[in-house]
C-alpha positions as CSV (number, residue, x, y, z in Angstrom):
1,M,46.4,-6.6,-24.3
2,G,47.8,-3.2,-23.9
3,K,50.5,-2.1,-21.7
4,R,49.7,-0.4,-18.4
5,K,50.6,3.2,-18.4
6,L,53.4,4.1,-16.0
7,K,52.5,6.8,-13.5
8,T,55.3,9.2,-14.1
9,S,55.5,11.6,-11.2
10,K,56.2,15.1,-12.3
11,S,58.2,16.0,-9.4
12,M,58.2,19.7,-9.8
13,A,58.8,20.8,-6.3
14,A,57.2,24.0,-5.2
15,P,59.7,26.9,-4.9
16,R,60.7,27.3,-1.3
17,K,59.8,30.6,0.4
18,L,62.8,32.6,1.3
19,L,62.9,33.6,4.9
20,K,63.3,37.3,5.4
21,L,66.0,38.4,7.7
22,D,65.4,40.9,10.5
23,T,66.1,44.6,10.0
24,L,65.4,45.6,13.6
25,F,67.7,44.5,16.3
26,T,68.2,44.8,20.1
27,C,70.1,47.8,21.3
28,P,73.4,46.6,22.8
29,F,73.6,49.6,25.2
30,R,70.1,49.7,26.6
31,G,68.8,46.3,25.7
32,Y,65.6,47.6,24.1
33,P,64.3,45.1,21.5
34,D,63.8,46.4,18.0
35,A,65.5,49.7,18.8
36,V,68.3,49.5,16.2
37,G,67.2,49.7,12.5
38,C,69.6,48.8,9.7
39,H,69.0,50.3,6.3
40,I,70.8,49.6,3.1
41,D,70.9,52.0,0.1
42,L,72.4,50.0,-2.8
43,K,72.1,53.0,-5.2
44,D,74.5,55.1,-3.1
45,R,76.3,52.0,-1.7
46,I,75.8,53.1,1.9
47,A,74.5,51.0,4.9
48,K,73.3,52.6,8.1
49,A,72.9,51.1,11.6
50,S,71.2,53.3,14.2
51,E,71.8,57.0,13.5
52,S,75.5,57.2,13.9
53,Y,77.2,54.2,12.1
54,F,77.6,54.2,8.3
55,T,79.5,51.7,6.2
56,S,79.9,50.7,2.6
57,A,77.4,48.3,1.1
58,H,77.3,45.9,-1.9
59,V,74.8,43.6,-3.4
60,L,75.4,40.8,-0.9
61,T,75.2,43.0,2.2
62,A,72.4,42.2,4.5
63,A,71.1,44.1,7.5
64,V,72.6,41.5,9.8
65,D,76.0,42.2,8.4
66,V,75.7,45.9,9.1
67,Y,74.5,45.2,12.6
68,C,77.5,42.9,13.3
69,E,80.0,45.4,11.8
70,W,78.5,48.1,14.1
71,I,78.8,45.8,17.2
72,D,82.5,45.0,16.3
73,A,83.2,48.7,15.8
74,C,81.7,49.5,19.3
75,K,83.9,46.8,20.9
76,L,87.0,48.2,19.2
77,A,86.2,51.7,20.4
78,N,85.7,50.4,24.0
79,E,89.0,48.5,24.1
80,G,90.9,51.8,24.7
81,V,88.6,53.0,27.4
82,I,90.1,52.9,30.9
83,D,88.1,51.1,33.5
84,R,86.6,53.9,35.6
85,R,84.9,51.9,38.3
86,C,85.0,53.1,41.8
87,R,88.1,52.0,43.6
88,P,88.0,51.1,47.2
89,R,89.2,53.9,49.5
90,L,92.4,53.3,51.5
91,V,91.6,53.3,55.2
92,E,94.2,55.2,57.2
93,A,95.0,53.6,60.5
């Protein structure tokens, strides 16, 4: 009598598909979806969000990082702005 062959499972898992992160984001000023594009140029090490914000980039930089840095820079710029809302008028009696 011969031995039974063991069923060895060759558990070579299929490689997982990497999810691609977004490169288009919602505009924080107007609220338009997919209005802000983030582009990274690794050759020149420059990352760009919208048309006015530029920052340095490296291999691990993602579009989400550039967008978050731009939002943080906008918040810092707005901290020094005086609140210019309409103030109620004083009623003279």
